C-alpha positions in Angstrom: -32.5 52.9 0.7 -32.8 51.6 -2.7 -36.4 50.6 -4.2 -35.2 48.0 -6.4 -36.6 44.7 -6.1 -33.2 43.1 -6.5 -31.9 40.1 -3.9 -28.1 40.0 -2.9 -27.1 36.5 -2.3 -23.8 36.4 -0.4 -21.6 33.4 -0.7 -21.6 31.3 -4.1 -21.5 27.6 -2.1 -24.1 25.4 -3.0 -26.4 27.1 -1.1 -25.9 30.5 -2.8 -26.0 29.0 -6.1 -29.6 27.5 -5.5 -30.9 30.5 -4.3 -29.5 32.6 -7.2 -30.9 30.0 -9.6 -34.3 29.6 -8.2 -34.5 33.6 -7.9 -33.4 34.3 -11.3 -35.3 31.5 -13.0 -38.4 33.1 -11.4 -37.6 36.4 -13.1 -36.6 37.9 -9.8 -33.6 40.2 -10.3 -30.4 38.8 -8.3 -26.9 39.5 -7.7 -24.4 36.6 -6.3 -21.2 38.0 -4.8 -18.4 35.8 -3.7 -15.1 36.6 -1.9 -13.2 33.4 -3.9 -12.2 33.6 -7.6 -14.7 30.6 -8.3 -17.8 29.0 -7.5 -18.8 26.4 -5.1 -17.3 27.0 -1.7 -16.4 23.8 0.3 -17.3 21.6 -3.0 -14.2 22.0 -5.0 -13.1 19.9 -8.0 -9.4 19.6 -8.7 -8.9 18.9 -12.6 -4.9 18.5 -12.6 -4.2 15.6 -10.0 -5.3 13.1 -12.4 -6.8 12.7 -15.9 -10.3 12.4 -14.1 -11.7 14.9 -11.5 -10.7 14.5 -8.0 -13.0 16.1 -5.2 -11.0 18.4 -2.8 -14.3 19.2 -0.8 -17.5 17.3 -0.8 -17.0 14.1 -2.7 -20.3 12.5 -2.8 -24.3 12.7 -3.9 -25.7 11.1 -0.7 -29.3 9.2 -2.1 -31.1 8.7 -5.1 -33.8 11.0 -4.0 -31.9 14.3 -3.2 -32.7 17.5 -4.8 -29.0 17.6 -6.4 -30.2 15.1 -9.0 -32.8 17.9 -10.4 -29.6 19.9 -11.4 -27.9 16.7 -12.9 -30.6 15.9 -15.1 -31.2 19.3 -15.9 -27.8 19.9 -17.1 -26.7 16.7 -18.5 -24.2 15.3 -16.0 -23.3 11.8 -15.6 -22.8 9.7 -12.6 -21.8 6.4 -11.3 -23.1 4.7 -8.3 -20.7 3.7 -5.7 -23.2 1.8 -3.3 -22.6 -1.5 -4.7 -18.7 -1.5 -4.3 -18.6 0.1 -0.8 -16.4 -2.9 0.6 -14.3 -1.7 3.3 -10.8 -2.8 4.5 -9.3 -1.9 7.9 -6.3 -2.2 9.8 -6.4 -5.1 12.7 -3.2 -5.6 14.6 -1.2 -3.7 12.1 -2.2 -5.9 9.0 -5.0 -5.2 6.3 -8.1 -6.7 7.2 -11.1 -7.4 5.1 -14.7 -6.3 5.9 -15.7 -9.5 7.2 -13.1 -9.4 10.0 -13.7 -5.6 10.6 -17.4 -6.2 11.0 -16.6 -8.6 13.9 -14.7 -6.2 15.9 -16.5 -4.1 18.6 -15.0 -1.0 17.2 -17.4 -1.4 14.0 -20.1 -2.7 16.3 -19.6 1.0 18.0 -19.6 2.8 14.9 -22.8 1.1 13.6 -24.6 1.5 16.6 -23.5 5.3 17.2 -27.0 6.6 15.8 -29.1 4.5 17.9 -27.1 5.0 21.1 -27.1 8.6 20.6 -31.1 8.5 20.3 -31.3 6.8 23.5 -29.0 9.0 25.4 -29.9 11.3 28.2 -30.0 15.2 27.7 -26.9 16.7 28.1 -24.7 13.7 27.3 -22.0 13.8 24.7 -21.5 11.4 22.1 -18.8 9.5 23.7 -20.9 9.4 26.9 -23.8 7.9 25.1 -21.4 5.1 23.6 -20.0 4.2 27.1 -23.4 3.5 28.3 -24.3 1.5 24.9 -21.1 -0.8 25.8 -22.1 -1.2 29.2 -26.0 -2.2 28.3 -24.5 -4.8 25.7 -22.0 -6.4 28.0 -19.4 -5.7 25.7 -15.6 -4.9 26.4 -14.1 -2.4 24.0 -10.5 -2.6 23.9 -8.3 0.7 23.1 -8.2 -0.4 19.3 -12.0 -0.7 19.3 -12.2 3.0 20.6 -9.8 4.1 18.3 -11.5 2.8 15.3 -14.8 4.1 16.7 -13.2 7.6 17.0 -11.6 7.6 13.6 -15.4 6.8 12.2 -17.0 9.6 14.6 -14.3 12.2 13.6 -14.4 11.7 9.9 -18.3 11.5 9.6 -19.2 14.1 12.1 -16.6 16.8 11.5 -15.8 16.8 15.4 -14.3 14.8 18.3 -17.0 12.7 20.4 -16.5 14.9 23.4 -17.5 17.7 21.3 -20.9 16.4 19.5 -24.5 16.4 21.5 -25.6 13.1 21.6 -29.1 14.4 22.4 -29.0 16.4 19.1 -29.2 13.5 16.9 -32.9 13.1 17.0 -32.9 16.3 14.4 -31.6 15.2 11.5 -33.7 12.4 9.5 -32.5 12.9 6.0 -36.0 11.3 5.5 -36.8 10.5 1.8 -33.2 10.7 0.7 -33.1 7.3 -0.4 -31.2 4.1 0.6 -28.5 4.3 -2.2 -25.9 6.6 -0.9 -23.2 6.9 -2.8 -22.8 8.5 -6.2 -20.4 10.5 -7.8 -21.0 13.1 -10.4 -18.4 12.1 -13.3 -17.8 15.4 -14.4 -17.0 16.9 -10.9 -18.8 19.2 -8.5 -17.0 22.2 -10.1 -18.7 21.5 -13.4 -22.1 21.4 -12.0 -21.7 24.9 -10.2 -20.4 26.7 -13.5 -23.6 25.5 -15.3 -25.9 26.3 -12.4 -24.5 30.2 -12.4 -25.1 30.4 -16.3 -26.8 33.9 -17.0 -26.7 35.1 -13.6 -24.9 38.4 -12.5 -22.3 36.6 -10.6 -19.3 38.8 -9.1 -16.3 36.8 -7.9 -13.3 38.1 -6.0 -15.6 40.1 -4.2 -15.4 40.0 -0.4 -18.2 41.6 1.7 -17.5 43.4 4.6 -20.6 45.0 6.0 -24.2 44.7 5.6 -26.4 47.8 6.1 -29.9 46.6 6.8 -33.5 47.9 7.7 -37.0 46.8 6.5 -36.6 49.2 3.4 -33.6 47.2 2.0 -30.0 46.6 2.1 -26.6 48.0 1.3 -23.9 45.5 1.0 -20.3 47.0 1.1 -17.6 45.3 -0.5 -14.0 45.9 -1.4 -15.1 47.0 -4.7 -17.9 49.5 -3.4 -21.4 49.5 -2.0 -24.3 47.3 -3.8 -28.1 48.1 -3.1 -30.9 45.6 -3.1 -34.0 45.0 -1.3 -33.2 41.6 0.4 -29.9 39.7 0.9 -29.6 36.0 1.4 -26.7 35.1 3.6 -25.6 31.8 2.3 -22.2 31.7 4.8 -20.4 29.1 6.3 -21.5 29.4 10.0 -18.0 29.5 11.1 -17.7 33.0 9.3 -20.7 34.3 11.1 -19.2 33.3 14.1 -15.9 35.2 13.5 -18.1 38.3 12.2 -16.3 38.2 8.8 -19.4 40.6 7.8 -20.2 43.1 10.1 -24.1 43.8 10.3 -25.3 47.2 11.0 -27.5 47.3 12.8 -26.4 43.9 14.6 -28.3 40.9 14.4 -30.9 40.2 16.9 -29.9 38.1 19.9 -31.6 35.0 19.0 -29.8 34.9 15.8 -26.4 35.4 17.2 -27.3 32.8 19.9 -28.1 30.4 17.1 -25.0 31.2 15.3 -22.7 30.7 18.3 -24.6 27.2 19.3 -23.8 25.5 16.0 -20.6 23.7 15.9 -18.0 24.6 13.1 -16.8 21.3 12.2 -13.2 20.2 10.8 -12.5 18.0 7.9 -9.1 17.6 5.8 -7.9 15.6 2.9 -4.9 14.3 1.8 -4.9 13.2 -1.8 -1.9 11.0 -3.1 -1.1 10.1 -6.9 1.2 7.0 -7.5 2.7 5.6 -10.7 0.8 2.3 -10.0 -2.3 1.0 -7.8 -0.5 -0.8 -4.6 -3.6 -1.5 -2.9 -6.3 -4.5 -3.5 -8.2 -3.9 -6.9 -11.6 -4.5 -4.8 -10.6 -2.0 -1.8 -12.9 1.1 -2.2 -12.7 1.9 1.6 -9.7 1.6 4.2 -10.6 2.5 8.0 -7.8 3.1 10.3 -7.8 4.0 14.0 -4.9 6.6 13.4 -5.5 10.1 12.4 -5.9 9.3 8.7 -9.3 7.8 9.5 -10.9 6.9 6.2 -9.1 6.4 2.8 -11.2 6.1 -0.5 -10.1 5.8 -4.1 -11.8 9.2 -6.1 -11.7 7.2 -9.3 -13.3 3.9 -8.3 -15.7 2.4 -11.3 -14.3 4.8 -13.8 -12.5 3.3 -17.0 -10.0 6.1 -16.9 -9.0 5.6 -12.7 -5.7 6.9 -12.0 -4.0 5.3 -8.7 -5.1 8.1 -6.8 -6.4 7.8 -2.9 -7.8 10.1 -0.8 -7.3 10.0 3.3 -10.2 12.0 4.7 -10.2 12.9 8.4 -12.0 15.1 10.9 -12.2 16.6 14.4 -8.9 17.2 16.2 -6.8 15.3 13.7 -7.1 18.2 11.2 -5.1 20.4 13.5 -2.5 17.7 14.1 -1.6 17.1 10.7 -1.8 20.8 10.0 1.1 21.2 12.9 2.9 19.2 10.7 3.2 21.5 7.7 5.0 20.1 4.9 5.6 16.7 6.7 1.7 16.1 6.8 1.4 13.9 3.7 4.7 12.1 4.9 3.0 11.5 8.0 -0.1 10.0 6.0 1.9 8.2 3.7 3.3 5.9 6.4 0.2 4.7 7.8 -0.8 3.6 4.0 2.5 2.0 3.6 2.1 0.0 7.1 -1.6 -1.0 6.0 -0.3 -2.4 2.7 3.0 -3.5 3.8 4.8 -1.7 0.8 7.2 1.1 0.8 5.4 3.8 -1.5 7.7 6.6 -1.4 9.4 5.8 -4.9 6.2 5.4 -6.3 4.6 8.7 -5.2 3.9 11.0 -7.9 2.3 13.9 -6.0 0.3 14.7 -2.6 -1.9 17.7 -1.8 -3.3 18.3 1.7 -6.8 20.3 1.9 -7.6 22.1 5.2 -11.0 23.3 5.2 -10.5 24.6 8.6 -7.5 26.8 7.8 -9.4 28.1 4.5 -10.2 31.9 5.2 -13.4 31.7 3.4 -14.4 28.6 4.7 -13.2 28.3 8.2 -14.6 24.9 8.7 -15.8 21.7 6.7 -19.6 21.1 7.7 -21.5 21.8 11.0 -22.3 19.7 13.9 -24.4 20.2 16.9 -22.8 20.0 20.5 -24.8 19.9 23.7 -27.6 22.3 23.8 -27.6 22.9 20.0 -31.2 21.2 19.5 -33.4 23.9 17.8 -30.7 26.1 16.7 -30.6 25.3 13.1 -33.9 26.1 12.6 -33.2 29.4 14.4 -30.6 30.0 11.8 -32.7 29.7 9.0 -35.4 32.2 10.2 -35.5 35.5 8.1 -35.4 38.9 9.6 -38.0 41.5 9.2 -38.4 40.5 5.3 -34.9 41.6 4.6 -32.3 39.1 5.6 -32.4 35.6 4.9 -30.2 32.5 5.5 -29.3 29.5 3.8 -26.3 26.9 4.2 -26.1 23.5 5.3 -25.9 24.6 9.1 -29.3 26.1 8.6 -30.9 22.9 7.5 -32.4 21.0 10.5 -33.4 17.7 8.6 -30.3 17.4 6.2 -27.5 19.2 7.6 -23.9 18.6 6.7 -24.1 17.6 3.0 -24.4 19.2 -0.3 -28.1 18.5 -0.9 -29.0 19.9 2.5 -27.4 23.0 1.3 -29.3 23.4 -1.7 -32.4 22.7 -0.2 -31.7 25.7 1.9 -30.9 27.9 -0.7 -34.3 27.1 -2.5 -36.0 27.6 0.6 -34.8 31.0 1.1 -35.7 31.7 -2.7 -39.0 30.6 -1.9 -39.4 32.9 1.2 -38.6 35.8 -0.9 -40.7 34.9 -4.0 -43.6 34.6 -1.6 -43.2 38.0 -0.2 -42.5 39.3 -3.9 -45.9 37.9 -5.1 
């Protein structure tokens, strides 16, 4: 194989971009391959729904200390801090209820105690097992409505149904040092940040990879546009694509690696974004939690001077498939929930609606990862390089910061550091 020192990074999401940026900045030759016709993977911004950016994938910067700020500051981007206005409304007995009423429910107590209950769970327990034990230990009674609120919270937050999630795996992600102010938005949108991060790098869009031939001597990466040779490769793909064997590896990946890939859950999230001709919700509403498949609503333009009347329903787990099954009627079903919560007919005020289904996206196949029972340690195993030739990045390979953009960025930088350490 080739004796070039080039690294080929496969996947131009946050992890792949961070790896390619770090290698390029260090003077190491790098080529970044992306199957889509755009950068960013599961962090994708729309600039045509409203006068301001609307995120179709990842929404927030989660923490005032996370690595994302390095790029935000480097490229001169602007943000707003949503933390101070994260007031939560809910739907109780079919009516819109403020945060004070929501916080008195057992359903919200379940949501706020999920992490602690999971840490106390027995090995082999699912998250729903852990919460049933917690309810009994607290001497509480949870109604069907309480459990519905909790399931809505769990599905959107963890991208899976609670029966799928391993409670015993909650001790692994700590997000230590990320900070306590957890909700910032990039005013220019994530996609604008990706464009700046890619500047000067050999980026090849619309270039799906079909096969990676590898040995200790180098790699041959086969694409629909031809074969590219390099010394090393960074695999920065969603774990779902590795599970589906979208790329063939020759020789096959070692058994320990394929076991890790199989053991990590590929989560599902979706969004339905509504644009109205006026703002029909309370002026101070930021979040709206429901006990149905729409789960959590938020305003993408909150705190912007140019905020348009846009609201997003964000949902996860099996709810995504149920909306998908409705086809073109999915927005109508979600709209009826919002109408019921607000007590208003909104059809005549609707300008547009857009359903984004990350699980059905051919180059994603998922939103973000979760750990089922038995998944402990598999993220770290996924992250391990192979023979100084294949390196792995992506949020699913971050034991400490999975399921977020800054976790993905961390793993891309980690893979680049591993390569640069070998290069000397």
